[in-house]
C-alpha positions in Angstrom: 95.6 136.9 77.1 95.1 138.9 80.3 95.7 137.8 83.9 92.0 137.4 84.7 91.3 135.7 81.4 94.0 133.2 82.4 92.5 132.8 85.8 89.0 132.3 84.3 90.2 129.6 82.0 91.7 127.7 85.1 88.6 128.2 87.1 86.6 126.4 84.4 89.3 123.7 83.7 89.7 122.6 87.4 86.5 123.5 89.0 86.4 120.5 91.2 90.0 120.8 92.3 91.3 122.5 95.5 92.7 125.9 94.7 93.3 127.4 98.2 93.9 126.3 101.8 93.0 128.9 104.4 93.6 128.7 108.1 90.4 129.4 110.0 90.3 129.0 113.8 93.6 127.1 113.7 92.4 124.5 111.1 93.2 124.5 107.4 90.1 124.5 105.0 90.0 123.9 101.3 88.5 126.3 98.9 87.7 124.8 95.4 88.3 126.5 92.2 84.5 126.6 91.6 84.0 128.5 94.8 86.8 131.0 93.9 85.1 131.4 90.6 81.8 132.1 92.3 83.3 134.6 94.7 85.2 136.3 91.9 82.1 136.6 89.7 79.9 138.0 92.5 82.6 140.6 93.5 83.2 141.6 90.0 79.4 142.1 89.4 79.4 144.4 92.6 82.2 146.5 91.1 80.3 146.9 87.8 77.3 147.9 89.8 79.2 150.5 91.7 80.2 152.0 88.3 83.9 151.1 88.6 85.2 151.8 85.1 88.1 150.1 83.4 91.2 151.9 84.5 90.0 152.8 87.9 92.4 152.2 90.6 91.4 150.2 93.8 93.9 149.7 96.7 94.4 146.5 98.8 95.9 147.5 102.2 96.0 144.1 103.8 98.2 141.2 104.7 98.6 138.2 102.6 95.4 135.9 102.7 92.7 134.5 100.3 90.8 137.6 100.5 93.7 139.6 99.0 93.9 137.3 96.0 90.2 137.3 95.6 89.8 141.1 95.6 92.9 141.3 93.1 91.2 138.8 90.7 87.9 140.7 90.8 89.6 144.0 90.3 91.4 142.8 87.3 88.4 141.0 85.9 86.5 144.3 86.0 89.3 145.8 84.0 90.3 148.0 86.9 93.9 148.4 88.4 95.1 146.8 91.7 97.1 149.2 93.9 98.9 147.0 96.6 99.9 148.7 99.8 102.0 147.0 102.5 99.9 146.2 105.6 102.6 147.6 107.8 102.4 151.2 106.3 101.3 153.9 108.7 98.4 156.1 108.0 100.4 158.9 106.5 102.2 156.6 104.0 98.9 154.9 103.2 97.2 158.2 102.7 99.9 159.6 100.4 99.8 156.5 98.2 96.0 156.2 98.1 95.8 160.0 97.2 98.6 159.7 94.5 96.8 156.7 92.9 93.3 158.3 93.5 91.9 154.9 94.6 88.2 154.7 94.7 88.0 151.8 97.0 90.4 150.5 99.8 90.3 147.0 101.1 91.4 146.5 104.6 91.8 143.2 106.8 91.7 144.3 110.4 91.0 146.9 113.0 94.4 148.6 112.6 94.0 148.9 108.9 90.6 150.3 109.2 91.6 152.8 111.9 94.4 154.0 109.6 92.2 154.6 106.7 89.5 156.1 108.8 92.1 158.7 110.0 92.1 160.4 106.6 89.2 158.9 104.4 87.1 161.9 104.9 89.6 164.2 103.4 89.7 162.2 100.1 86.5 163.0 98.0 87.4 160.3 95.4 87.5 157.5 98.0 84.0 155.9 97.8 84.0 152.7 100.0 86.1 151.0 102.5 85.7 147.2 102.3 86.8 145.1 105.3 87.5 141.3 105.4 86.3 141.0 109.0 82.6 141.6 109.7 82.9 142.4 113.4 85.0 145.5 112.7 82.4 146.8 110.2 79.8 146.7 112.9 82.0 148.6 115.2 82.7 151.3 112.6 79.0 152.0 112.1 79.5 153.9 108.8 77.6 153.6 105.6 80.9 153.7 103.5 82.4 150.9 105.6 81.1 147.5 104.4 82.1 143.8 104.7 83.6 141.8 101.8 81.6 138.8 102.6 78.3 140.6 102.9 78.9 142.1 99.5 79.7 138.6 98.0 76.6 137.0 99.7 74.2 139.7 98.7 75.2 140.1 95.1 73.6 137.9 92.4 76.4 137.3 89.7 75.8 138.9 86.3 77.8 136.4 84.1 77.2 138.3 80.8 78.5 141.7 82.2 81.5 139.9 83.8 82.4 138.2 80.6 82.0 141.4 78.6 84.5 143.1 81.1 86.9 140.2 80.8 86.8 140.3 77.1 87.9 143.9 77.0 90.9 143.5 79.2 94.0 143.7 76.8 97.6 142.4 77.2 98.9 146.0 77.3 96.4 147.2 79.7 97.8 148.2 83.1 97.1 145.5 85.6 98.8 147.1 88.8 100.5 150.2 90.0 103.1 149.1 92.6 104.7 151.8 94.6 108.4 150.9 95.2 109.4 150.8 98.9 111.8 153.7 98.3 115.2 153.0 99.8 116.6 156.2 98.4 113.7 158.6 98.1 110.0 159.0 97.4 108.1 155.8 96.2 107.6 155.7 92.4 104.5 154.0 91.0 105.6 151.2 88.7 102.9 150.4 86.2 102.9 146.8 85.1 100.7 145.5 82.2 99.0 142.1 82.1 101.5 141.2 79.3 104.5 142.2 81.5 103.5 139.8 84.3 102.3 137.0 82.2 105.5 136.9 80.2 107.3 136.5 83.5 104.9 133.8 84.6 105.4 131.8 81.3 109.1 132.1 81.5 109.2 130.8 85.1 106.6 128.1 84.2 109.1 126.6 81.7 111.9 126.6 84.2 110.4 124.5 87.0 108.2 121.4 87.0 105.1 122.5 88.9 101.5 121.3 88.6 98.5 119.6 90.0 99.4 117.9 93.3 102.0 120.5 94.3 101.3 122.8 97.3 102.8 126.3 97.8 103.0 127.9 101.4 102.4 131.5 100.8 103.7 133.9 103.5 105.4 137.0 101.9 103.5 140.1 101.3 101.4 140.0 98.2 102.0 143.7 97.9 105.5 142.7 96.7 105.6 141.6 92.9 107.9 138.7 93.8 105.2 136.9 95.9 102.4 138.1 93.6 104.0 136.7 90.4 105.7 133.6 91.8 103.5 132.6 94.7 100.1 133.5 93.2 99.8 134.1 89.5 102.3 131.3 88.6 100.7 128.9 91.0 97.3 129.6 89.7 98.6 129.1 86.0 100.0 125.7 86.9 97.1 124.5 89.2 99.2 124.5 92.4 97.4 124.6 95.7 98.2 127.9 97.5 98.1 127.5 101.3 98.3 130.8 103.3 100.4 130.9 106.4 98.4 132.4 109.3 101.2 135.0 109.8 104.9 135.4 109.4 105.2 134.4 113.1 103.5 130.9 112.3 105.4 130.0 109.3 107.5 127.4 111.0 104.4 125.7 112.4 102.3 126.1 109.1 105.1 124.4 107.2 104.8 121.2 109.3 101.0 121.3 108.8 100.7 122.2 105.1 103.7 120.1 104.1 104.3 122.2 100.9 106.3 121.1 98.0 107.1 124.7 96.9 107.9 127.9 98.7 108.8 131.5 97.7 110.8 133.3 100.4 113.5 135.9 101.1 117.0 135.4 102.5 115.9 136.7 106.0 113.7 133.6 106.3 116.7 131.2 105.6 118.9 133.1 108.1 116.4 132.8 110.9 116.0 129.0 110.1 119.6 128.5 110.1 120.0 130.5 113.3 117.2 128.5 114.9 118.9 125.2 114.1 122.1 126.5 115.9 120.1 127.9 118.8 118.3 124.6 119.4 121.6 122.7 119.3 123.2 125.1 121.8 120.3 124.7 124.2 120.5 120.9 123.9 122.7 118.5 125.9 126.3 118.2 124.8 126.0 115.1 122.6 123.1 116.7 120.6 125.0 119.9 120.3 128.1 118.3 119.1 126.3 116.2 116.7 124.4 119.0 115.2 127.5 121.3 114.6 129.5 118.3 113.3 126.5 117.7 110.8 126.6 121.4 109.6 130.3 121.2 109.1 130.0 118.0 107.1 127.2 119.6 104.9 129.4 122.6 104.2 132.3 120.3 103.1 130.2 118.2 100.9 128.3 121.2 99.4 131.6 123.0 98.8 133.0 120.0 96.8 129.7 119.4 94.8 129.5 123.1 93.9 133.0 123.0 92.7 132.2 120.1 90.6 134.5 117.8 92.6 133.8 114.3 93.8 133.2 113.6 97.6 135.7 111.2 99.2 134.4 108.0 100.6 134.9 108.8 104.3 133.1 112.1 103.8 130.3 110.5 101.9 129.8 108.0 104.8 129.9 110.9 107.3 127.2 112.6 105.2 125.1 109.5 105.2 125.2 109.2 109.0 124.5 113.0 109.4 121.6 112.7 107.1 120.0 110.1 109.2 120.5 111.6 112.3 120.2 115.4 111.7 119.3 116.4 108.0 116.1 114.3 107.9 114.8 115.9 111.0 115.5 119.4 109.4 113.6 118.3 106.3 110.7 117.1 108.5 110.4 120.5 110.1 109.7 121.7 106.6 106.9 119.3 106.2 109.1 116.6 104.6 108.0 117.1 101.1 109.7 120.4 100.1 111.3 120.1 96.6 111.9 123.7 95.8 112.5 127.0 97.7 112.8 130.0 95.5 114.7 133.0 97.1 114.6 136.6 95.9 114.2 140.2 97.0 117.7 140.5 98.4 121.1 138.7 98.1 121.2 135.3 99.7 124.5 134.3 101.5 126.0 131.5 99.4 126.8 129.6 102.5 123.0 129.3 103.2 122.1 128.2 99.7 124.9 125.7 100.0 123.8 124.3 103.3 120.2 123.9 102.5 120.7 122.5 99.1 123.2 120.0 100.3 120.9 118.6 103.0 118.0 118.1 100.5 116.2 121.5 100.7 117.1 123.1 97.3 117.2 126.9 97.4 117.2 128.5 93.9 118.2 132.3 94.0 116.8 134.7 91.5 117.1 138.3 90.9 114.8 141.1 89.6 113.0 144.4 90.4 109.5 145.5 90.5 110.1 147.3 87.1 111.0 144.0 85.7 107.8 142.0 86.7 110.1 141.0 88.6 112.5 138.1 87.6 115.4 138.9 85.4 117.5 135.9 86.1 117.2 132.6 88.3 119.1 129.4 89.1 117.3 126.3 88.2 117.9 122.5 88.7 119.5 122.2 85.4 121.5 125.4 85.6 122.6 126.4 89.2 125.6 128.1 90.4 125.7 129.2 94.1 126.9 132.7 94.6 125.1 133.8 91.4 121.6 134.6 90.4 121.6 132.2 87.6 121.1 132.9 83.9 118.6 135.5 82.4 115.1 134.5 81.6 114.5 133.5 78.0 112.7 136.7 76.9 115.1 139.1 78.9 117.9 140.7 77.2 120.6 141.4 79.7 124.0 143.1 79.3 126.6 144.9 81.5 127.3 148.6 80.7 130.8 150.1 80.8 130.4 151.2 84.4 129.3 147.7 85.5 125.6 148.5 85.7 123.1 145.9 84.7 120.9 146.8 81.8 117.8 144.9 80.5 115.2 144.8 77.7 112.3 142.6 77.0 108.4 142.2 77.2 108.5 141.9 81.0 110.0 145.2 81.6 107.6 148.1 82.6 107.1 151.1 80.2 106.5 154.0 82.5 106.1 155.2 86.1 102.7 156.5 87.1 102.3 160.2 86.3 106.2 160.6 86.6 107.7 161.2 83.2 111.0 162.6 84.6 111.5 159.5 86.5 110.7 157.2 83.5 113.2 159.1 81.3 115.9 158.8 84.0 115.1 155.0 84.2 116.1 154.2 80.5 119.3 155.1 78.6 119.2 156.5 75.1 119.0 153.0 73.5 115.9 152.0 75.5 117.5 149.8 78.0 116.3 149.8 81.7 119.0 150.7 84.0 118.6 148.5 87.0 120.9 150.5 89.4 122.6 147.1 90.2 126.2 146.4 89.6 127.0 142.9 88.2 129.1 140.7 85.9 128.6 137.5 83.9 131.0 134.7 84.4 132.5 132.6 81.7 129.4 130.3 81.5 126.8 133.1 81.5 125.8 133.1 85.1 124.9 136.5 86.5 126.6 137.7 89.7 125.3 140.8 91.6 128.0 142.9 93.1 126.0 145.7 94.7 123.6 148.6 94.3 125.2 151.2 92.1 124.2 153.9 94.6 125.4 151.9 97.4 128.9 151.5 96.4 131.5 152.9 98.8 134.5 154.7 97.4 137.1 155.3 100.1 139.4 158.3 100.4 142.1 156.2 98.7 139.8 155.7 95.7 139.0 152.0 96.3 135.5 150.7 95.4 133.8 148.7 98.2 130.6 146.7 97.7 128.8 146.9 101.1 126.4 144.1 100.6 129.1 141.5 100.0 130.7 142.5 103.5 127.4 142.8 105.2 126.3 139.3 104.2 129.8 138.1 105.5 129.1 139.6 108.8 125.5 138.5 109.0 126.5 134.8 108.7 127.7 135.1 112.2 124.9 134.0 114.8 125.8 136.9 117.0 125.0 139.5 114.3 121.4 140.1 113.2 122.1 143.1 110.9 124.9 145.2 109.6 125.4 148.4 107.6 128.7 149.6 106.2 129.9 153.2 106.0 132.9 154.7 104.6 132.4 156.8 101.4 135.1 159.3 101.0 136.7 158.1 104.4 140.0 156.5 105.1 138.5 153.2 106.2 135.3 151.3 106.2 133.3 151.3 109.4 129.9 149.5 110.3 126.8 149.8 112.4 126.2 146.3 114.0 122.9 145.1 115.3 123.6 142.1 117.6 121.3 139.0 117.6 120.2 139.9 121.3 119.0 136.3 122.0 122.5 134.9 121.2 124.2 137.9 123.0 122.2 137.2 126.0 123.3 133.6 126.2 126.8 134.8 125.8 126.4 137.3 128.5 125.0 134.6 130.8 127.7 132.2 130.0 130.4 134.9 130.8 128.5 136.2 133.8 128.4 139.7 132.3 126.2 141.7 134.5 123.7 144.1 132.7 120.3 145.6 133.2 119.5 146.1 129.5 120.7 145.9 126.0 122.1 149.5 126.2 124.4 148.6 129.0 125.3 145.2 127.5 126.6 146.6 124.1 128.9 149.1 126.0 130.5 146.4 128.1 134.3 146.2 127.2 134.1 142.4 127.3 131.2 142.4 124.6 133.0 144.9 122.5 136.2 142.8 122.5 134.1 139.7 121.7 132.7 141.4 118.6 135.9 142.8 117.6 137.5 139.2 117.5 134.4 137.7 115.7 134.4 140.3 113.0 138.3 140.1 112.4 137.8 136.3 112.1 134.9 136.5 109.8 136.7 138.9 107.4 139.9 136.9 107.5 138.0 133.7 106.7 136.3 135.5 103.9 139.7 136.7 102.5 138.6 140.3 102.4 141.1 142.9 101.3 142.4 145.4 103.9 140.6 148.3 102.3 137.2 146.5 102.3 137.4 145.1 105.9 135.6 146.8 108.7 138.2 148.7 110.9 135.7 150.1 113.6 132.1 149.6 114.4 129.3 150.8 116.6 127.2 148.0 118.4 123.6 149.1 118.5 121.3 148.4 121.4 118.1 147.9 119.2 117.2 146.6 115.7 116.8 148.9 112.7 113.1 150.1 112.8 110.4 150.2 110.1 108.5 152.7 112.2 111.5 154.9 112.2 111.9 154.6 108.4 115.2 152.6 108.7 114.0 149.7 106.8 111.4 149.3 103.9 108.2 147.2 104.2 110.3 144.5 102.6 112.9 144.8 105.3 115.6 146.3 103.1 117.8 148.8 104.8 117.5 152.5 104.0 121.0 153.6 104.1 120.4 157.3 103.8 118.0 157.3 106.7 120.1 155.1 108.9 123.2 157.2 108.3 121.3 160.3 109.3 119.9 158.8 112.4 123.3 157.5 113.6 125.5 160.2 112.0 127.0 161.3 115.3 128.0 157.8 116.2 129.5 157.2 112.8 131.5 160.3 112.7 132.8 159.7 116.3 134.5 156.6 114.8 136.5 158.7 112.5 137.3 161.4 115.0 138.8 158.8 117.2 141.7 158.2 114.7 
């Protein structure tokens, strides 16, 4: 079975059911499976009429929304290959990936996306059409090769026999998508995933969680990322879960309350922001509410810690928890819509304290682990098997072992076979025995739970020969509400240092409280009182985490701005690019060591 064949079966099975919920003019509207099927068939018919052959590449350069899923379904139904591009890519990066994939059609959502493609489209003779989701921007463009998606659908009479013939010829081993990795260390590589790769992961995940008709998933992560695409799209379609699309990342909090989802797929940054928001609201509240909220957080942490350790909760603490649940936790759950039964977190390490807090107050967060090359999930925590601080146990069809140097190696039907037109990179990705080398360092505990230590390339080896896993310490630091981001440095150095990005909202409050005069962030982060404040907080964080002396931050630079995607400092999925950041701030970092 292929992905579009699976979707076609579901379209017939649940034709009268709601499949998607889409926010239009501020109001959510339902799209039935029958409507989705009709849109898919018409668009697939158009592709066939445009002589798109099986194996042709079509790029989607747009944010997450119904039209993204629709275009992807039609592309796959025609036997073609979807090339997803993150919507925040600039024109040069978009041009590079469209050129490398030789995509014949590019789908865009808005004026910015269209303008970016128009910057270079005339230089690419293989690019035949630009399809826009918005009719208004098509009129403004006034070009024959710029057309509206909905005009295509409305004007195309479905050719069911032709579509069915294409569907019948899509095989399990055929390439479904080429996903260009976000490239934290070098040029993006095109990961080729087959229909079988992704469907294996879908079926594995399906067996681990009880999902089905009546469930609602709020989708808000980029569909260009395989995590959201597999877990928040294909898996939901497989199980008949309604997919509601957030209007944007900025409206997720409001959309949660409207949609009232039962399931969400997210990344650690979302949980960090939600937790910081709870604290921020408490600080801005009158003293009684502020004290109550922070007391409730402390109670949840104590109860969660005992439960995670398999210990019983004393009667007095259980009573406190009951009171806190009625007064605080229930209101937090209501902010999520009041029906949430599962949050799946992936894409980056989740601080154990966050998983513990949310799980304890009735918002279970199941952390998983994987890579684009593994379709993506390798391991995940479940309700039956959960250990906070780990990424769970490997999926049923994934063989997983630890190499002598600590690297995680995997095999199985969900693992990709080759990078697109890059034999050298493909050879480097597998060892002599055919195991895919993840590049991550990890270990299994005595019960078979996998714990990720760090990225192999990110490990810091100090001048004294001590190995330091930076992500572990960075997560410790980022748990502080005054720290938005942190990046460690110290390879071949005598001690570990860090670049610290403050949470400027919290820092501004502190400055107001302490009456620290400043005109801007640049002046504020240089203030001796602020530097002393951060020094004391970092020392306490590290002491509470029982970090060894050699892995503790001795000196730091307080930056006056966030790491920038535009400056190449973070990937489209908000992972830090250590090499680029180190180059950008080399003088500041080196100055820390010169002051010894």
